[in-house]
N, C-alpha and C positions, 0 to 999 in steps of 0.2 A: 673131156675133163680139163678144166683149166688148172694149171700149176699154181701153187701158192708161193712158189719161189720167185724172187726177183733177181735178175742177173745184174751183176755189177762189173765194172771194168777191172781187170787185173793189172796192177802196175808193177813194173820192175825198175830198179834204179841201178845203173851200171856202177862198177867200182870207179872211184875217182881216179882221174889221170893227172891230177894236179901234182906238181912237184913241190917238195918242201922248200921253204925259204930258210937257208942256213945263214946265220950272221957270223962274220969272221971272228967276232969277239965272244961267241958263245962257248962256254966252258964244256969240255967233254963229259963231265960228271956232274951230278946233282947231289945235294946233301942227303944223308941217310934219312929214312922215314922216321917219324916220331914213334916212340914206344910207350910214353908215359900216359897213364890214365888218371893222373892226380887231380885233374879238373872235375872228375866225376865222383859222386858219393861212393862210399865204400860198398854199399849194397849193389850198385851198378857195376863196379869193378868186379865183384864176385860173380855177378851174372854173366859178364863177358868172359870171365875165366871158364865158367861152366859151358858156355856156348862153344868156345874154342876146344875144350876137352871132348865134348860130345861129338863134334864134327870129326875129330881125329879118331876117337874110339869107334864111331860108327863105321868109318871106312875100314879100320883094322879088323873089326868083326866080320864085315862083308867079305874081306879078302881070304878068310879062312877056308881052305879047301878049294880055292879057285885055280884056274889054269895058270900056266906060267905067264902068259901075256897080261892077265889081270893082276897078278901078284906084283907087277912092276908099278902099279898105280900108287901115286904119292900126292899128298897135300904139301905144297911148297910154302905157301904163305896164307895167313888169315888176317884180313885187314878190316878194321872198323872205319867206316866213312860216313859222311852225312852229318846230321845235326848233333848226334852224340859225340862225334869226333871233334866237331867245331865248337861245341859247348852251347848251342842254341836250341836244344831239344824242347819239345812241348809236351806237357802232361795236363791235358784238359779233358778228363773222362766225361764230365757233365755235358760237354758239347760233342762228344763222340770222337775226339781225336787225341791220340797218344803217338808220339814219334817212334818210329821203328828203331831197332838196333840194325842198322844197315851194314851188312857183312859181305865182303868180297872174298871168296875162296879161290886161290890160284893153284891149279894142279899141273902135273907134269905131262899128262897125255890128253889130247883132244877127246878121245873116247870116254874118258872118265867124266867129262862134262855131261855126257848124255846118259850116264848111269843113274837114271832118275830114282831108282829104288834107294840108293845110298842117301841122297839128299832129302827124300821124303821121310825116310826113317829118322834122319837127324832132326828134321823140322818137327816131327811128331814128339820126339823125346825132349827137345828144347822147349816146345810149347807146354809140356807138362811140368818142367822144372824152372822155367824162367817166367815170372809173372808180371814184372813191372812194365814191360814193353813188348810188342810183337816183333817177330824176326822178319827182316827183309833180306833174303839171301840171293846172291847171284854167284855163278860159278863160271870161270873162264880158265883156259889153259895159258901157261906162261908165254908161249910164243904169240898167242893172240893178243894178250895184254901188251907185250912189248911192241908188237907191230902197231897197235893202236896208239901207243905213246909216241913212237917214231913219226906217225902220221899227224900228230898234233891234236888228237881227239880231246876236246875239252873235258869230257866226263872223266876219262882216265888220268888226265893231267891233274885235275882237281883232287882225285884220290891220291895220286902220287905226292902232291904238295901238302894236302890237308889230312890225309888218312893216318891212322895209328895202327902200327903193326902189332897184332896180338900174338902171332906165332910165325916163326920162320924156320924152315928146315935147312935153309942155306943162308949164309950171310950175303950172298950176291944180291945187289940192289936191282930194282927194276930199271928199265932202260931210261936214258935221258930223253925227256920229251922233245919232239921236233916242233917246228913252227910253220903254220901256214900264214901267208899274208892276209891282211884284213879283207882284201878284195876276193881272194880265193875262198876264204871262210864264208863270206857273205854269199857268194855264188852257189856254193854247196848248200847252204842253209835255205836259199831261195828255192832251189830245186826240190828239196825235201818238203818245204812248206806247200808249194803248188801241188805236188804229188799227193800228199796226205790229206790236205783239205778237200781236194777233188774227190778222193776216195770216201771221206766222211760224208760229203754232200750226196754222193751216189747212194750210199746206204740209207741216208735220211729220206730220200725220195722213195726208196723201197719200203721203209718203215711207214710212211704216210699211206702208201698204196695198200699195205696189209691191214692198217687200221681201218681204212675205208671198207675193206672186205670183211672186217671183224675176224681176221685170222690173228688172234692175239699172241699165240705162241711164236708164230713166224715174225710178227711185228717186234716181239721182245728180242729175238735174235738180231734183227737188223738194228734195233736201237742200241743193243750191246756193241755192235760193230761201229756205230757212229761214235760212241764214247771211246772205244778202243782206238780208233783211227785218230780222233781228235787229241787224245793224250799222247799217242805215238808221235803225232805231228809236233807237239811241243818238245818232246825229248829229242827228236832228230834235228829239228830246226835250231834248238838252243845248245845241244851237246853232241850231236852226231852219234848218239848212242841209243839203242833200243834193245832191251832184254828179250829173250825168247819166252814170251808169256802172253796169254790172253786174259790174265788176271787184271781187271781194271782197277782194283783196289791197290795192287802193287804198283801199277803205272801211275796212279794218282799220287801215291807217296813219293815217288821219284820226282814228279812234277812239283810237289810242294817244296822240294829243295831248290827249284828254279825260281818259284814265286810263291810266297806263303798264302796268297789269295786262293790257291787251289784247295786250301784247308776247308773253306766254306762250302764246297760243293758236296753233294750227296751226304747231308748231315745224318747222323745216327742217333739223334736226340729223342726220338719217339719210336714206339713199337711199329707204327705204320712206315716210318722212314726206313727203319732197319730192315723190315720184311721186304719192302719194295726194292731196296738196294741189293739185298741178298738174292732176290729172284732175278734181278738184272744180271748180277754177277754169274749166276748159274746158267743163264740163258744161252751162252755160247755153245754148250754141249746139250743141256737138258731140253731146251726149247725145240731142238731138232730131233732128239733121239729118245727122250723119255716119255712114256705114256702117262706118267704121273705128274709131270710139270704143270704148274698152274700159275697164272698171273691174271689180274683183273684189269678192266679198262681204266678204273680209277688209279690203280698203281702205275699203269703205263702213262697216263696223262701227267701224273706227278713227275715221273722219271723223265718224260719228254721235256718238261719245264727245266729240270736240272741239266739235262743234256744241252739245251739251248743256252743256258748260262755258261756251261762248259765251253761251247763253241765260241761264244763271245769273248770269254777270257782267253782262250787259245789265240784268237785273232789279235787281241790286244798285246799279249805277251810276245808273240812271235813277231808282230810288226815292229815292236820296240827293238827287238834283236836285229831285225833286217835293215833298220835305218842306217 
């Protein structure tokens, strides 16, 4: 019996050994984060207040009756970042795109980051009560965020500089961002680019093989992985940040903050487009494990064309950053 699986290379990327470049005139502190939402309509300000409240209340409810270790869990900061923080959000439902409320929750314990039930419950409640924009939630512990800031990670530096603090359990500011030299930054980005484009290419070869064999479910899984690796390549090459998710819609929204051209990929303007994308989105789990997962050759051919557009855009955006 021939296996329908196609084996791909597994990549690892060692922790950077680059040293930060400190300038003698660099000040030891940075200004406090912004807290005003005055640039947003009153309705959006109210929704952000609702989001902040639900996040904190959900954790408080979860902690009732828990062991001593878990009762020490705390949310330290809730920060709005991205287009709503910067004032350039998009509301274009006719073409299937509405900017997320991008929210960073900073907690006191690494273990709380992995308490998925807390964040899933919060997301479900927020989805029922907040209607004007979807939620884009990421969770990190304080030590992790400060370490990334010290290392000069662009993604967290941008949040530190442009984000808006919705809630703070402590007045203590986030760490002062460090700096990498341009040469160091470019070398790290080049390594990310080479690693993740190669991974995407490997999965694409597997996708083509599965299509030739008419193994549509397995082909869908591999095409999902091509999209995931390509989007991940953009995030790591341009920001050195990648969230722990296989959700390609979430990854796409983060890429849109790097280049608005990502908005045009995987449009949701027709029933066929929406159904095709949702099936690709679900393929990471269901194409491998669900007896009820379905996808057609027509849908895969359409999705293949969108993934090829994605790969071309990733190359263009990343090469611009690597120059």
